[in-house]
C-alpha positions in Angstrom: 138.5 115.6 137.6 141.4 113.1 137.8 141.2 109.4 136.9 138.1 107.2 136.6 135.8 109.9 135.5 134.6 109.2 132.0 131.8 106.8 132.9 130.0 107.4 129.6 133.2 107.3 127.4 134.4 110.2 125.3 132.2 112.4 123.1 129.0 110.8 124.4 126.2 112.4 122.3 123.7 112.9 125.2 126.4 114.3 127.6 127.6 116.6 124.8 124.1 117.8 124.1 123.4 118.5 127.8 126.6 120.4 128.3 126.1 122.4 125.1 122.5 123.3 126.1 123.5 124.5 129.5 126.5 126.5 128.3 124.3 128.1 125.6 121.9 129.3 128.4 123.7 130.1 131.6 127.4 129.3 132.1 127.5 129.9 135.9 124.9 130.8 138.5 125.7 131.6 142.1 124.3 129.3 144.8 122.5 132.4 146.1 119.9 131.5 143.5 117.8 128.4 142.9 119.4 126.4 140.0 116.6 124.1 138.6 119.0 121.5 137.1 121.0 121.4 140.3 117.8 120.9 142.2 116.9 118.1 139.9 120.2 116.4 140.4 119.9 116.8 144.2 116.5 115.2 144.1 117.7 112.3 142.0 120.7 111.7 144.3 118.4 111.6 147.3 115.7 109.5 145.7 118.4 106.9 144.7 120.2 106.7 148.0 119.8 107.0 151.7 120.4 110.8 151.6 118.0 113.5 152.6 120.1 116.4 151.3 122.9 117.1 148.8 125.6 119.7 148.8 127.5 120.5 145.6 131.1 121.6 145.0 133.8 121.2 142.4 135.7 118.0 143.1 135.9 114.9 145.2 138.6 116.4 147.5 136.3 119.3 148.1 133.4 116.9 148.8 135.5 115.0 151.3 136.7 118.3 152.9 133.0 119.1 153.4 132.4 115.7 155.0 135.4 116.3 157.3 134.1 119.7 158.3 130.6 118.4 158.8 131.9 115.6 161.1 133.9 118.1 163.2 131.0 120.5 163.5 128.7 117.6 164.6 131.3 116.6 167.2 131.6 120.2 168.4 127.8 120.3 168.9 128.3 117.2 171.2 130.9 119.1 173.3 134.0 117.5 171.8 136.9 120.0 171.5 139.4 117.4 170.1 137.5 115.5 167.4 139.1 112.4 165.9 138.3 110.9 162.5 139.4 107.3 162.0 140.4 106.4 158.5 142.2 103.4 156.9 145.8 102.8 156.1 146.4 102.8 152.3 143.3 105.0 151.8 143.1 107.9 149.5 140.7 110.9 150.1 142.1 113.7 148.0 144.8 116.3 147.6 143.6 119.3 149.6 145.4 119.6 153.0 142.7 118.0 155.3 141.7 115.3 152.7 145.4 114.5 152.3 145.8 114.3 156.1 142.9 111.9 156.1 144.8 109.7 153.5 146.6 106.9 155.3 149.7 106.9 153.1 152.8 108.6 154.5 154.3 109.0 151.0 151.6 111.6 150.2 152.3 113.6 153.3 156.0 114.2 152.6 156.7 117.9 152.2 153.3 119.1 153.4 153.6 118.9 157.2 154.4 121.3 159.9 156.8 120.1 162.5 156.4 116.6 161.2 152.6 116.8 161.5 149.8 117.1 159.0 146.3 118.4 160.0 145.7 116.9 163.4 142.8 114.8 164.4 143.2 111.7 162.1 144.0 108.2 163.2 144.5 105.2 161.0 143.7 101.5 161.2 144.1 98.5 158.9 141.3 98.2 156.4 138.8 95.4 157.2 140.3 94.8 160.7 137.3 95.3 163.0 139.2 94.4 166.1 141.8 97.1 165.4 139.1 99.6 164.7 137.3 98.8 167.9 140.5 99.3 169.9 141.3 102.6 168.2 137.8 103.9 168.9 138.1 102.9 172.6 141.4 104.8 172.7 140.2 108.0 171.2 137.1 108.1 173.3 139.3 108.7 176.4 140.5 112.2 177.0 144.1 112.4 178.3 144.1 113.6 181.9 146.0 116.8 181.3 143.7 117.8 178.5 140.6 117.0 180.6 142.0 119.3 183.4 142.3 122.1 180.8 138.6 121.6 179.9 139.2 119.7 176.7 137.3 116.6 175.5 138.6 114.1 173.0 136.1 111.9 171.2 135.3 110.1 168.0 133.9 112.5 165.4 133.6 110.0 162.5 134.8 106.8 160.9 135.7 107.6 157.2 136.1 104.7 154.9 136.0 103.8 151.2 133.6 100.9 150.5 136.3 99.5 148.3 139.9 100.6 148.4 141.4 101.6 145.1 144.9 102.8 146.0 145.1 100.1 148.6 145.1 97.4 146.0 141.5 97.0 144.8 140.3 95.6 148.2 136.5 95.2 148.7 135.1 96.2 152.0 134.2 93.4 154.4 130.5 93.7 155.4 131.5 92.6 159.0 134.0 95.4 159.2 131.5 98.0 158.0 128.8 96.6 160.4 131.3 97.1 163.2 132.0 100.6 162.1 128.3 101.4 161.9 127.8 100.1 165.5 130.7 102.0 166.8 129.4 105.2 165.4 125.9 104.5 166.7 127.3 103.7 170.2 129.5 106.9 170.4 127.2 109.3 168.5 129.8 109.7 165.7 129.1 109.8 162.0 129.9 107.0 159.5 131.3 108.6 156.3 131.7 106.7 153.1 134.0 108.1 150.4 132.3 107.1 147.2 134.3 109.4 144.9 135.9 106.6 142.9 133.6 103.6 143.7 130.2 105.3 143.5 127.9 105.9 140.5 127.8 102.3 139.5 131.5 101.5 139.4 131.2 98.4 141.7 128.0 96.8 140.3 125.6 98.8 142.5 124.9 102.6 142.3 126.7 103.2 145.6 129.5 101.2 147.1 127.9 101.2 150.5 125.2 98.9 149.1 127.8 96.2 148.7 128.9 96.3 152.4 125.3 96.4 153.8 125.4 99.6 155.8 123.8 103.0 155.6 126.3 105.8 156.0 125.3 109.2 157.6 127.3 111.0 155.0 128.8 109.9 151.6 130.6 111.8 148.9 130.7 111.5 145.1 132.5 113.1 142.2 134.5 111.6 139.2 131.8 109.5 137.3 129.1 111.8 138.7 130.1 114.4 136.0 131.2 111.9 133.4 134.5 113.9 133.0 133.0 117.3 133.8 134.3 118.6 137.2 131.7 118.2 140.0 131.6 117.0 143.6 128.7 116.2 145.9 128.3 115.5 149.6 125.1 113.7 150.6 123.8 113.4 154.2 120.9 111.9 156.0 119.1 112.3 159.3 120.8 114.4 162.0 123.9 114.9 159.8 121.8 116.5 157.1 120.8 119.3 159.5 
């Protein structure tokens, strides 16, 4: 589960009791079956956020992988063959290959590339710089001439941001920056993704970090404190993204 997970501390009696009760009944159930406790958690997450649906996995990196895949699928449905996801410099989104590629820190890419490249389709801008973000979106919304002749289409699939950067130096998101990101996504048909893996579940004074920056994301992810130290990940989505 990594760091920043034990939101209830160690050996919390209620958490211990809940884990013991579940382990004493069923250790693991395939997603082919309805899992009542999982359904209860999904309902709670949706009732306490902007989400319409929840998808569960094992970690924050896996949740972010799911969000990246969802954004690419959504872009493909809009006829985009070369989907671009814009993230921030000094961000951190996980250690799986695509999540690591989305992470705007070259030091984490060393040794994992192919021909000097990570997974393609990610562009980076300075966190909280709305002008730079707008310029980058304008750039990726244009398909290079040679690619267009080959029948390809480049476009913005998503803007993926942490509501507060942790690895970037504990930098809160600027509401004006997130408002600009929301408008850019609305104007282009792209998705706004919020990585809430570290800042969500009450770690910034509100249940979700996006509440502090005044926007409603199309997709957001959670993990770490969601399980209180027990491995879990979740991706929540609303509206068209939830379908």
